[in-house]
C-alpha positions, -999 to 999 in steps of 0.1 A, spaced: 696 121 -14 708 110 -49 728 82 -33 697 70 -14 676 71 -47 702 49 -64 703 24 -35 665 21 -35 665 15 -73 691 -11 -72 671 -38 -52 641 -33 -75 663 -41 -105 676 -72 -88 641 -83 -80 629 -78 -116 659 -97 -129 653 -126 -104 616 -127 -114 623 -127 -151 637 -163 -154 607 -177 -135 583 -163 -161 596 -185 -189 572 -194 -218 556 -228 -215 561 -251 -245 530 -255 -266 527 -293 -260 524 -286 -222 502 -255 -225 474 -272 -245 454 -299 -228 442 -328 -249 408 -324 -263 381 -342 -242 366 -372 -259 329 -372 -266 312 -399 -246 279 -415 -252 252 -406 -226 254 -429 -196 227 -456 -193 207 -456 -161 226 -478 -135 209 -510 -123 198 -509 -87 225 -518 -62 222 -553 -48 233 -563 -13 264 -580 -28 274 -548 -46 270 -526 -15 289 -550 7 317 -553 -18 312 -590 -27 314 -603 -62 338 -595 -90 345 -559 -79 353 -569 -43 387 -561 -30 407 -593 -27 424 -601 6 461 -600 1 485 -617 25 502 -591 47 540 -587 45 546 -596 81 517 -620 85 510 -631 120 489 -662 112 462 -654 136 431 -676 132 410 -664 161 406 -628 172 384 -601 187 367 -574 168 362 -543 190 335 -520 177 333 -486 194 301 -468 181 298 -433 194 273 -407 183 300 -391 161 321 -419 147 325 -457 146 359 -473 152 366 -510 145 398 -526 158 407 -562 151 430 -578 177 444 -613 184 432 -632 215 457 -613 237 446 -579 226 474 -569 202 460 -549 173 461 -565 138 441 -540 119 418 -511 125 396 -486 106 371 -459 113 344 -440 95 367 -411 92 394 -433 77 369 -446 52 366 -411 38 335 -397 56 335 -363 72 312 -345 96 278 -359 104 282 -386 77 307 -404 100 279 -413 124 259 -432 98 254 -469 97 268 -471 61 300 -454 73 303 -480 101 298 -508 75 326 -496 53 349 -492 84 341 -527 95 348 -541 60 382 -524 59 392 -536 93 381 -571 85 401 -573 53 432 -562 73 426 -589 98 420 -615 71 453 -606 56 469 -620 87 449 -653 84 419 -643 106 388 -665 102 369 -664 135 361 -634 157 344 -625 189 327 -591 186 328 -568 215 305 -538 210 309 -506 230 288 -474 228 253 -463 218 260 -453 182 240 -461 151 268 -482 136 266 -511 160 245 -536 141 256 -526 106 293 -531 116 286 -566 129 267 -575 97 295 -562 76 321 -584 95 299 -614 88 293 -605 51 331 -602 45 335 -638 55 345 -638 91 328 -663 114 313 -646 144 315 -668 175 303 -644 202 287 -609 204 293 -592 237 282 -557 248 310 -541 268 295 -506 271 306 -490 304 278 -484 328 283 -461 358 271 -474 392 265 -439 405 303 -434 406 310 -398 397 290 -367 400 270 -357 369 276 -323 353 254 -294 363 221 -290 345 223 -272 311 206 -238 310 187 -231 278 
């Protein structure tokens, strides 16, 4: 029994020794955070204009030429607006994706992804990616019943893309498959 007691004590000592170096004292310079500066009270912000909301003006993100630019002048903007999200894909005329964005990628979560504002930001992001490849004109193909349909189109136009065509490509069944059974409440 004495041998068993010594064996059980030995690992505890090793553990304590191993844990001791990890608990080193922190130098005083790192331990103390710099004192927060006292700031003057914020003045009430001016109401946001349409240019501020759409990202135009001085604070707008500039379009930077992409590394492997494809020099695409005309393309297609596919807007898929569902009840839960809005996805915008910019493609060339053959359908190869140049840039894309979604309300989720724009930083929205949950029910806020289905808003018109989230669709607007997603369309702006996708349009900037397309413009980095030289895109100037787009056809807009809209699919789905979501709330972001119109606001995404307006955002594409506001960023500076010329819209040549707006086409609704929402799939409509011609009594093709059997509907699900009635929901019981």
